[in-house]
N, C-alpha and C positions, 0 to 999 in steps of 0.2 A: 298538358291536359290529356286525360284519357280519351280514347275514341268513343264516340257515342253510338256508332253503328247505324244510326238513322236520324235524320233531321226532323222527323215527323213530330215528336214530342216537343222539342224546343220551338219549332215553327208554330205549332198549335198554341203553346203557351204565350208566345209573342202576340199572335193575333187575338187570342182571347183577352189578354190584358189590354191591348189597344181598344178593342170594341166594347168590352164590358165596362170600361172606365169612362166612356163617353156619356154624359148626362143626356144630351139631346137624343142620342140613339135610344137610350134606355127608356125615355119617356114614350117612345113609339112602340116599345116591345113589352107588353104586359107579361109575357113569358120569359123575357130576358134573352141574354146571349148564352148559348149552350155549346158544349163540345160533344153532346149526345142528344138523341131524340128521346124525350121522356115518354113513358108509357101512356100517361094521361096528360097531354100537354095543355098549357094555357096559351091561347092564341092572342096575339101574334108573337112569334119567337124567331130568333136567328140561330141557325145551326152552322157551325164551322166544321168543314170537312177538309182534311189535309191528306194528300197522296204524293208519294214519290214517283214521278213519271219516268224520268230517265237519269242516266249517269253520264256526265260530260267530263269526268276527271281523267280520262285517257285509258289506254289498255292496262289492265291489271290493277286498276286503282282499288284500294281497299281502305276501310276505316282507319283514320289517323295518318293517311299518306295522300293528302291533297284531293280527297273526294269533292266533286262538284255536282251535286244532284240538282235536277230541276224538280221543283216542288209545285204541285198544283194545289191551289186553295179555292175551294168552292164555298161560297156564302149562300145559304139557303134561308129564305124568309118564308115561313109558313103563315098563312092568314086564314081567318074564318071565311067561309065560302061566300057570305053575303056581300062582301066588297073587298077591293084590293087597293084602295087609295092609300091606306096606312102602310101597307106592305111595300108599295112603290116608294113612299117617302123613306121608309126604313132601309130598303136596299140602296137608294140613292145616297143616304147619309153614310152607310157602311162603305160604299165604293169611294165616296169623298174622303173618308178617314184613311182608307187603305192607300188611295192614290196620292194623298197629300203628305204622306209620311216620308220625310227626308232620311230619317235614320231609324231603321228597324233594328232592334237588338234581339238576336237570336243566340242564346247561350251555346257556346262551342263552335259557332260558325260566324263567318264574315258574309254579310249580305252583298252580293254582286249587283251593282246597278242601283242600290239604295232604295228601290221601291219595286213592287211587283208590277208586271204587265197585266192590263185588263184585257182579256180576250173576248168575252161576250157576256151578255146577260139574257137569260131565257125565261119567258113566262110559261109555267106549266099549269094549265087550267084543269079543272075536274080531277083533282087528286083526292086520295083518301088516305088518312093517317089514323091507324088504330080505330077504324070504323067511323071516323068523322070526316065529312066532306070538307075539303079545303083547297086553297089555291097556293101555289108555290112559285117563288121567283128564285132563280139560280144565277149568281154572278161568278164567273170563272176567271181566275188570275193565275199567273205563273211567277215564280220567284226562283232565283238562282242563289244558292248559298255554298260557300266554300268551307270545308271542314278545317278548323284550326289545328295545327300540329300539336 
């Protein structure tokens, strides 16, 4: 298999597939599950953000030679300002889906530990998104993936 150079695309696709295919979650999200923040969003919606935090593959590790990146996954639920009950239900459902997943399939990578670690969930009140006042809940997770040779 050719080196992918970054797990961000495959991890993002994995989480998008998992969360966007869940009917219970999607009934809570009029704006759906997104990998970007739309210019004129429909609330409530969930945005998936994926970042490569660190590399644990050893000294001199390069793509295709045993890379072991730590990937941070942030799940953001944006809600209309009037209330956050629905957003809390949506983030709880998303956390349950991510945490209950025994086998995540990330193309080009082997998932170490089989599921991500849930680090924290933060409420961010009084946010503004493209001029619209809203609330945001952010759930942060860590995942370790080993690049397949």
